[in-house]
C-alpha positions in Angstrom: -161.1 -42.9 -193.5 -159.8 -45.5 -191.0 -162.5 -47.8 -192.1 -160.5 -48.9 -195.1 -157.8 -50.2 -193.0 -160.2 -51.8 -190.6 -162.1 -53.5 -193.3 -158.5 -54.7 -194.8 -157.5 -56.2 -191.6 -161.1 -58.0 -191.2 -160.8 -59.5 -194.7 -157.2 -60.5 -194.0 -158.1 -62.3 -190.7 -161.1 -63.9 -192.8 -158.7 -65.0 -195.5 -156.0 -66.3 -192.9 -158.6 -68.3 -190.9 -160.3 -69.8 -193.9 -157.6 -72.1 -194.7 -157.9 -71.1 -198.4 -161.5 -72.3 -198.4 -163.7 -69.8 -200.0 -165.4 -67.5 -197.7 -169.1 -67.2 -198.3 -170.0 -64.5 -195.5 -168.3 -62.8 -192.7 -170.4 -61.7 -189.6 -169.2 -58.7 -187.6 -170.6 -56.9 -184.5 -169.8 -53.1 -184.7 -170.7 -50.9 -181.5 -172.5 -47.5 -181.9 -169.8 -46.1 -179.8 -166.8 -47.8 -181.5 -166.2 -44.7 -183.8 -166.5 -47.0 -186.9 -169.1 -46.2 -189.3 -171.0 -48.9 -190.6 -171.7 -47.6 -194.0 -167.9 -47.1 -194.9 -167.1 -50.7 -193.9 -169.9 -51.9 -196.1 -168.4 -49.7 -199.1 -164.7 -50.8 -198.5 -165.6 -54.5 -198.0 -166.3 -55.6 -201.8 -163.0 -53.4 -202.6 -161.0 -55.2 -200.0 -162.3 -58.9 -201.0 -161.2 -58.5 -204.6 -158.6 -61.2 -205.7 -159.0 -63.0 -202.1 -160.9 -66.3 -201.3 -163.5 -64.0 -199.8 -164.4 -62.2 -203.2 -168.1 -62.1 -203.4 -168.8 -63.1 -200.0 -171.5 -61.4 -197.9 -170.9 -59.1 -195.0 -173.6 -59.3 -192.1 -173.2 -56.7 -189.6 -174.8 -56.5 -186.4 -175.1 -53.0 -184.9 -174.9 -53.1 -181.0 -176.4 -50.0 -179.1 -174.7 -48.3 -176.4 -175.4 -49.1 -172.9 -174.0 -48.2 -169.5 -174.7 -48.7 -165.7 -174.7 -46.1 -163.1 -171.9 -46.3 -160.3 -174.4 -45.0 -157.7 -178.1 -46.4 -158.5 -177.1 -49.3 -160.6 -179.6 -48.6 -163.0 -178.8 -49.6 -166.9 -179.4 -46.9 -169.2 -178.9 -46.2 -173.0 -175.7 -44.7 -174.0 -175.4 -42.5 -177.2 -172.1 -40.7 -176.1 -168.8 -42.2 -175.2 -168.8 -40.2 -172.0 -172.0 -39.4 -169.9 -173.5 -39.2 -166.5 -176.6 -41.1 -165.3 -179.8 -39.1 -165.4 -180.3 -40.2 -161.6 -180.3 -37.4 -158.9 -176.8 -38.1 -158.1 -175.6 -37.5 -161.7 -172.9 -40.4 -161.4 -170.4 -41.4 -163.9 -171.8 -44.2 -166.1 -169.6 -47.5 -166.7 -170.1 -48.6 -170.5 -171.4 -52.1 -171.0 -171.8 -52.1 -174.6 -171.4 -50.0 -177.8 -167.6 -50.2 -178.1 -167.7 -53.8 -180.1 -165.5 -54.3 -183.2 -165.6 -58.1 -183.5 -165.6 -60.8 -185.9 -168.3 -63.1 -184.7 -168.3 -65.8 -187.1 -167.4 -66.8 -190.8 -169.3 -69.0 -193.5 -166.6 -71.0 -195.6 -166.8 -73.7 -198.1 -167.1 -77.2 -197.1 -163.9 -79.4 -197.6 
C-alpha cells in the first residue's frame, strides 16, 4: 500500500512547514487518474499524524476528475482511463489536462 508512504510524506511536509505550530487542517487535491486511493489516504492520515504537531487535524481532500483534449478536434472530454482515444471520427490520442494531481494546496495552522 503506497498510500501509507504518501501520507507519511504529506504529514512530514505539513509538520516541516508549520514552523512547529499546531496544524489544524491539511488540504489536498488528488486526481482520479493519479493512482492514489483516497480512502486509503484518509485511513492512514490519523495514524501518520500521531505524536506530531498535526495530531487531531482535519484532512480535506478535493478529488479532481480526469479530463483530456483531443489533438485533432481540440474537444475537451472526460477521461476515466490514463490512456484513451477521442471519441471523434479520427480516434486521435488525447492529451491529459486533469486527473493526475497529488498536491498539498493549503494548510491551516495555529496563529502565533
